[in-house]
C-alpha positions in Angstrom: 0.0 0.0 0.0 2.9 2.3 0.7 4.8 1.7 -2.5 1.8 1.4 -4.9 -0.6 4.0 -3.4 1.5 6.1 -1.0 -0.9 5.2 1.8 0.9 4.5 5.1 -0.3 1.4 7.0 1.0 0.0 10.4 2.0 -3.7 10.3 0.7 -5.2 13.5 2.3 -8.5 14.6 2.8 -10.2 18.0 5.8 -8.1 19.1 4.1 -4.8 18.4 0.8 -5.9 19.9 2.6 -7.0 23.1 4.4 -3.7 23.3 1.2 -1.7 22.7 -2.0 -3.6 23.2 -4.0 -0.5 22.2 -2.4 -0.4 18.7 -5.6 -1.5 16.9 -7.5 1.4 18.5 -4.8 4.0 18.0 -3.5 3.3 14.5 -5.7 4.6 11.7 -4.8 2.0 9.1 -3.4 -1.4 9.9 -2.2 -4.6 8.1 -2.2 -7.8 10.0 -2.5 -11.6 9.6 -5.9 -13.3 9.8 -4.3 -16.1 11.9 -2.9 -13.5 14.3 -6.2 -11.7 14.9 -7.9 -15.1 15.3 -6.0 -15.5 18.6 -8.3 -15.1 21.5 -6.4 -12.3 23.2 -6.0 -10.3 20.0 -9.6 -10.8 18.8 -11.0 -9.6 22.2 -9.2 -6.2 21.5 -10.1 -6.1 17.8 -13.8 -6.9 18.5 -14.1 -3.8 20.6 -12.8 -1.5 17.9 -15.0 0.0 15.2 -13.7 0.1 11.6 -14.7 2.0 8.5 -13.6 -0.8 6.2 -12.1 -4.3 6.7 -10.5 -6.1 3.7 -9.7 -9.8 3.6 -7.2 -11.1 1.1 -7.3 -14.8 0.2 -10.9 -14.7 1.6 -11.6 -18.3 0.6 -9.6 -19.3 3.7 -12.6 -18.0 5.8 -14.2 -21.4 5.8 -17.3 -22.8 7.4 -19.2 -26.0 6.6 -22.6 -27.4 7.3 -23.1 -31.1 8.4 -26.7 -31.9 9.1 -27.9 -29.5 11.7 -24.4 -28.5 12.8 -22.2 -25.8 11.4 -18.4 -26.0 11.7 -16.6 -22.7 11.6 -12.9 -22.3 11.4 -11.2 -19.8 13.7 -10.5 -17.6 10.7 -14.2 -17.5 9.9 -15.2 -16.7 13.4 -12.7 -13.9 13.5 -14.0 -12.5 10.2 -17.6 -12.8 11.4 -16.7 -10.8 14.6 -15.1 -8.1 12.5 -18.1 -8.0 10.1 -20.2 -6.9 13.1 -17.7 -4.1 13.9 -17.3 -2.5 10.4 -19.2 -0.2 8.0 -17.9 -1.9 4.9 -16.3 -5.2 4.1 -14.3 -6.3 1.0 -13.5 -9.9 0.3 -10.7 -10.5 -2.2 -10.0 -14.0 -3.7 -9.3 -15.6 -7.0 -11.1 -18.8 -5.8 -14.3 -17.9 -3.9 -16.1 -21.2 -4.6 -14.8 -24.6 -3.5 -17.5 -26.7 -5.0 -19.7 -26.7 -2.0 -22.8 -24.4 -2.0 -22.9 -24.3 1.8 -19.4 -22.9 2.1 -20.1 -20.4 -0.6 -23.2 -19.2 1.1 -21.4 -18.9 4.5 -18.7 -16.8 2.8 -21.3 -14.4 1.3 -23.1 -14.2 4.7 -20.1 -12.4 6.1 -21.2 -9.5 3.8 -24.9 -9.8 4.8 -26.6 -12.7 6.6 -30.1 -11.7 5.4 -29.4 -11.1 1.7 -27.7 -14.5 1.4 -29.9 -16.3 3.9 -30.1 -19.7 2.1 -28.1 -21.5 -0.6 -30.9 -20.9 -3.2 -31.2 -17.2 -2.4 -27.4 -16.8 -2.5 -27.2 -18.5 -5.9 -29.9 -16.1 -7.3 -28.3 -13.0 -5.7 -24.9 -13.5 -7.3 -26.6 -13.7 -10.7 -28.5 -10.4 -10.3 -27.4 -7.7 -12.6 -27.9 -3.9 -12.4 -28.9 -1.9 -15.4 -25.3 -1.3 -16.4 -24.8 -5.1 -16.6 -22.7 -5.4 -13.4 -23.5 -7.5 -10.4 -24.7 -5.7 -7.3 -22.4 -7.5 -4.9 -19.1 -8.4 -6.5 -16.7 -7.5 -9.3 -15.5 -10.5 -11.2 -12.6 -10.5 -13.6 -11.9 -13.6 -15.7 -8.4 -14.1 -17.1 -10.1 -15.0 -20.5 -11.7 -11.6 -20.6 -8.6 -9.5 -19.8 -7.2 -7.5 -22.8 -4.1 -5.4 -23.2 -4.1 -1.9 -24.7 -4.3 -3.3 -28.2 -7.2 -5.6 -27.5 -5.1 -8.8 -27.4 -5.6 -11.4 -24.7 -3.6 -10.5 -21.6 -3.3 -14.1 -20.5 -2.0 -17.0 -22.6 -4.1 -20.2 -23.1 -3.9 -23.0 -20.6 -4.2 -26.7 -21.5 -4.6 -29.6 -19.2 -3.9 -33.3 -19.9 -4.5 -36.4 -17.6 -1.7 -38.9 -17.5 -3.3 -42.2 -16.6 -1.5 -45.3 -15.5 -2.0 -48.6 -13.7 -0.4 -49.7 -10.4 1.7 -52.9 -10.7 0.2 -56.1 -9.2 2.5 -55.7 -6.2 1.6 -52.0 -5.7 -2.1 -52.9 -6.2 -1.8 -55.6 -3.5 -0.4 -53.0 -1.0 -3.1 -50.5 -2.1 -5.9 -53.0 -1.6 -4.6 -54.3 1.8 -4.3 -50.8 3.2 -7.6 -49.6 1.7 -9.4 -52.6 3.3 -7.9 -51.7 6.7 -8.8 -48.0 6.3 -12.4 -48.8 5.1 -13.1 -51.1 8.0 -11.8 -48.6 10.5 -13.5 -45.7 8.8 -16.8 -47.6 9.0 -16.3 -48.0 12.7 -15.4 -44.4 13.2 -18.6 -43.3 11.3 -20.7 -45.5 13.5 -19.1 -44.0 16.6 -19.2 -40.5 15.1 -15.5 -40.2 15.8 -14.7 -37.5 13.2 -11.0 -37.3 14.3 -10.4 -41.0 13.5 -12.2 -40.5 10.1 -9.9 -37.5 9.5 -6.7 -39.5 10.3 -7.8 -42.4 8.0 -8.7 -40.0 5.2 -5.2 -38.5 5.4 -3.7 -42.0 5.3 -5.7 -42.8 2.2 -4.2 -39.7 0.5 -0.7 -40.7 1.4 -1.4 -44.2 0.1 -1.8 -42.9 -3.5 1.0 -40.3 -3.2 4.0 -42.6 -2.9 5.1 -45.9 -1.4 7.6 -43.8 0.6 4.9 -41.7 2.1 2.5 -44.5 3.1 5.5 -46.5 4.5 6.4 -43.7 6.8 2.8 -43.1 7.8 2.2 -46.8 8.6 5.3 -46.9 10.6 4.2 -43.9 12.7 0.8 -45.4 13.2 2.2 -48.8 14.2 4.6 -47.1 16.7 1.7 -45.0 18.2 -0.6 -48.1 18.6 2.3 -50.0 20.2 2.9 -47.0 22.5 -0.8 -47.3 23.6 -0.3 -51.0 24.3 2.8 -50.3 26.3 1.2 -47.5 28.4 -2.0 -49.3 29.1 -0.1 -52.5 30.0 1.9 -50.5 32.6 -1.0 -48.6 34.0 -4.6 -49.9 33.2 -6.2 -46.9 34.8 -4.7 -44.6 32.2 -7.4 -45.8 29.8 -10.1 -43.6 31.5 -7.8 -40.7 31.9 -7.0 -40.6 28.2 -10.7 -40.2 27.3 -10.7 -36.6 28.5 -7.9 -35.2 26.4 -8.6 -32.0 24.5 -9.9 -32.5 20.9 -7.9 -31.2 18.0 -9.4 -28.1 16.3 -10.0 -29.7 12.9 -13.4 -31.4 12.4 -13.4 -32.6 8.8 -11.3 -33.2 5.7 -12.4 -29.9 4.2 -10.8 -28.0 7.1 -7.7 -30.1 6.7 -7.5 -28.8 3.2 -7.3 -25.3 4.5 -4.3 -26.0 6.7 -0.8 -24.8 5.9 2.0 -27.4 5.6 3.3 -26.8 9.1 -0.2 -27.0 10.5 -0.8 -30.4 8.7 2.5 -31.7 10.2 1.4 -30.6 13.7 -2.0 -32.3 13.2 -0.4 -35.5 11.8 1.8 -35.6 15.0 -1.3 -35.2 17.2 -3.2 -38.0 15.3 -0.2 -40.3 15.8 0.3 -39.5 19.5 -0.3 -42.5 21.7 -1.3 -40.3 24.6 -4.3 -39.1 22.5 -5.5 -42.5 21.4 -9.2 -41.6 21.5 -8.5 -39.3 18.5 -6.5 -42.1 16.9 -8.3 -45.5 17.1 -11.7 -47.0 17.4 -10.4 -50.0 19.4 -12.2 -50.4 22.7 -9.9 -52.7 24.6 -6.2 -53.5 25.0 -6.7 -56.8 23.1 -8.3 -54.9 20.2 -5.4 -52.3 20.1 -2.9 -55.1 20.1 -4.6 -56.7 17.2 -4.7 -53.4 15.3 -1.0 -52.8 16.0 -0.1 -56.2 14.5 -2.3 -55.4 11.5 -0.6 -52.1 10.9 2.8 -53.7 11.4 1.9 -56.2 8.7 0.9 -53.4 6.3 4.1 -51.5 7.1 6.2 -54.5 6.3 4.5 -54.9 2.9 5.2 -51.3 2.1 8.8 -51.4 3.4 9.6 -54.5 1.3 8.1 -52.9 -1.8 9.9 -49.7 -1.2 13.3 -51.3 -0.7 13.1 -53.4 -3.8 15.5 -52.1 -6.5 12.7 -51.4 -9.1 11.1 -48.0 -9.2 7.4 -47.6 -8.5 5.1 -47.3 -11.5 4.2 -43.7 -10.8 7.8 -42.5 -11.0 8.4 -44.5 -14.1 5.4 -42.7 -15.7 6.9 -39.4 -14.6 10.3 -40.2 -16.2 8.5 -41.3 -19.4 6.5 -38.1 -19.4 9.7 -36.0 -19.1 11.2 -37.9 -22.1 8.2 -38.3 -24.4 6.8 -34.8 -24.2 10.2 -33.2 -24.5 9.4 -31.6 -21.2 12.9 -31.1 -20.0 13.8 -29.4 -23.3 11.4 -26.6 -22.1 14.0 -25.9 -19.5 11.7 -25.3 -16.5 9.2 -27.6 -14.8 7.1 -27.3 -11.6 6.0 -30.5 -9.8 3.3 -30.2 -7.1 2.8 -32.9 -4.4 0.5 -33.0 -1.4 3.0 -34.4 1.0 6.4 -33.4 2.2 7.4 -37.1 2.4 6.7 -37.5 -1.3 8.6 -34.3 -2.0 11.7 -35.7 -0.3 11.3 -38.9 -2.3 11.0 -37.1 -5.6 13.9 -34.8 -4.8 16.2 -37.7 -4.1 15.1 -39.7 -7.2 15.3 -36.9 -9.6 18.6 -35.6 -8.3 20.0 -39.2 -8.6 18.7 -39.2 -12.2 20.8 -36.1 -13.0 18.3 -33.3 -12.7 19.1 -30.1 -10.8 16.2 -29.6 -8.4 14.9 -26.9 -6.0 12.2 -27.4 -3.4 9.6 -25.4 -1.5 7.6 -26.7 1.4 6.0 -25.4 4.6 9.0 -26.2 6.8 11.0 -23.5 5.0 11.1 -19.9 6.2 9.9 -17.1 4.0 13.5 -16.3 3.2 14.3 -19.9 2.3 11.3 -20.1 0.1 12.4 -17.0 -1.7 15.9 -18.4 -2.1 14.4 -21.6 -3.6 12.4 -19.4 -6.0 15.6 -17.6 -7.1 17.5 -20.9 -7.4 14.7 -22.1 -9.7 15.2 -19.0 -11.9 18.8 -19.8 -12.5 19.6 -21.5 -15.8 21.1 -24.6 -14.3 18.0 -25.5 -12.1 15.5 -27.4 -14.2 12.8 -28.6 -11.7 11.0 -27.1 -8.7 9.2 -29.6 -6.5 6.7 -28.0 -4.2 3.9 -28.7 -1.7 1.0 -26.3 -1.6 3.2 -24.0 0.5 4.1 -22.7 -3.0 0.4 -22.5 -4.1 0.0 -18.9 -3.1 2.1 -15.8 -3.2 4.9 -17.2 -5.4 5.3 -16.0 -9.0 6.7 -18.5 -11.5 5.5 -17.1 -14.8 9.0 -17.7 -16.4 7.9 -21.4 -16.3 5.2 -22.8 -18.6 4.9 -26.4 -17.5 3.4 -27.9 -14.4 2.8 -31.5 -13.3 0.4 -32.4 -10.5 2.0 -35.5 -9.0 -0.9 -35.6 -6.5 -4.4 -34.3 -7.3 -5.6 -32.1 -4.4 -9.2 -32.9 -3.3 -10.0 -29.2 -3.1 -10.5 -27.6 -6.5 -9.3 -24.2 -5.1 -5.9 -25.7 -4.5 -5.8 -27.0 -8.0 -6.5 -23.6 -9.4 -4.0 -21.9 -7.1 -1.3 -24.3 -8.2 -1.9 -23.5 -11.9 -2.1 -19.8 -11.0 1.6 -19.9 -10.1 2.6 -20.2 -13.8 -0.7 -19.1 -15.6 -0.5 -15.5 -14.5 0.3 -12.0 -15.8 3.7 -11.9 -17.5 3.5 -15.4 -18.8 4.7 -15.2 -22.4 3.8 -18.8 -23.6 0.8 -21.1 -23.4 0.7 -23.1 -20.2 0.5 -26.9 -20.1 -0.6 -28.8 -17.0 -0.3 -32.6 -16.6 -2.4 -34.5 -13.9 -1.1 -37.9 -12.9 -3.9 -40.4 -12.0 -3.8 -44.1 -11.2 -6.9 -45.5 -12.9 -7.2 -48.6 -10.6 -7.4 -46.5 -7.3 -9.8 -44.3 -5.5 -7.7 -41.4 -6.7 -9.3 -41.8 -10.1 -12.7 -41.6 -8.4 -11.6 -38.5 -6.6 -10.6 -36.9 -9.8 -14.1 -37.5 -11.2 -15.6 -35.9 -8.1 -13.2 -33.0 -8.4 -14.3 -32.3 -12.0 -17.9 -32.5 -10.8 -17.1 -29.9 -8.2 -15.6 -27.7 -11.0 -19.0 -28.1 -12.8 -20.8 -26.9 -9.7 -18.5 -23.9 -9.4 -19.1 -22.9 -13.1 -22.8 -23.2 -12.6 -22.9 -21.2 -9.4 -20.5 -18.5 -10.7 
């Protein structure tokens, strides 16, 4: 704001707020983080301050969901709602306002006006209302396809997507089926008990299963160790069983909220879900004997994965990636971005591609802002061919000097898919963009892709 518009703003963070808790009341214009003002001590101060205007960037992160008669609201959404009651005007900025769920879209619009967007049907009708000048009453929408330069030419290059389908090998399919059977059984038990945290843990495991053998191997090992830790603790102290029932529940209630988490938040949650001291969040087993049985079952699955991983042959998905790099002349295009959902898989790909002679840079949530910027600069150098990234690079990083992207994993959230492609398909891109999506036909990932495309249809219809 200072550089572009010569308007001075005060950047409020923890250190400034600690030094001057009245800063939100005394400063005329402030910039701060939604995660920072979501903290209870900060929000209590902000909620007692009146504002002329509140602007949220990346507003799609203000997420709320409806399940039956219940509504789950993220802390970010609750903070935004609190501010909406304290301001005269509110502006929501996002390139991806709709995530394929009409309830979340309605809840986002209700931050602007609860009455005008009271129901999903009303909200759907309202966003289609036009004034006499042809503009919508409630929002301004700019499509890349509609943007022109001063000469009337398209401002953005075309974008093409292609699905790369492959089949798991018989050995990989055996591992996939064995782990899926285990997850399906446990998820059915979790659903019956309405244990949403176990359901979440199992859904995360299912994603890792189709990401890489390395990722599911590590996850199975952690789960085995956590279950065995429960067995050891309960064996030493049987009374600990009742004590563990009262532990605090983690603040993520469903897989959609998990999608909104940053890399470091996902890592923290994964650690909680594999913590033997919090077994009620982790397993549906009801006795020591059942936990012992589950621990042995997970150990067996881990051994299958470990054996498969340590074999000399490469897994089919990586073979398909290498074939893609050769057959499409991809590496001749000089720059390539590969997105994956999981840091474990990122490490696996970094090692394999480096061993195959490629110069690789990486970006993930464990890196500081400076380290991420350094990786971005490294990728810009002529000798670095590939950037491997988690969704930590899905926002705020400009890579328009690259025209090719491969989605090693398909995110279950269509917003994340769009944000990934937006790293290279953006202003300043001089060539058409090509995106490859890798999908195993004989897995649930293929089914997820169909659902994802269906969500994109819903978004087009709603918007």
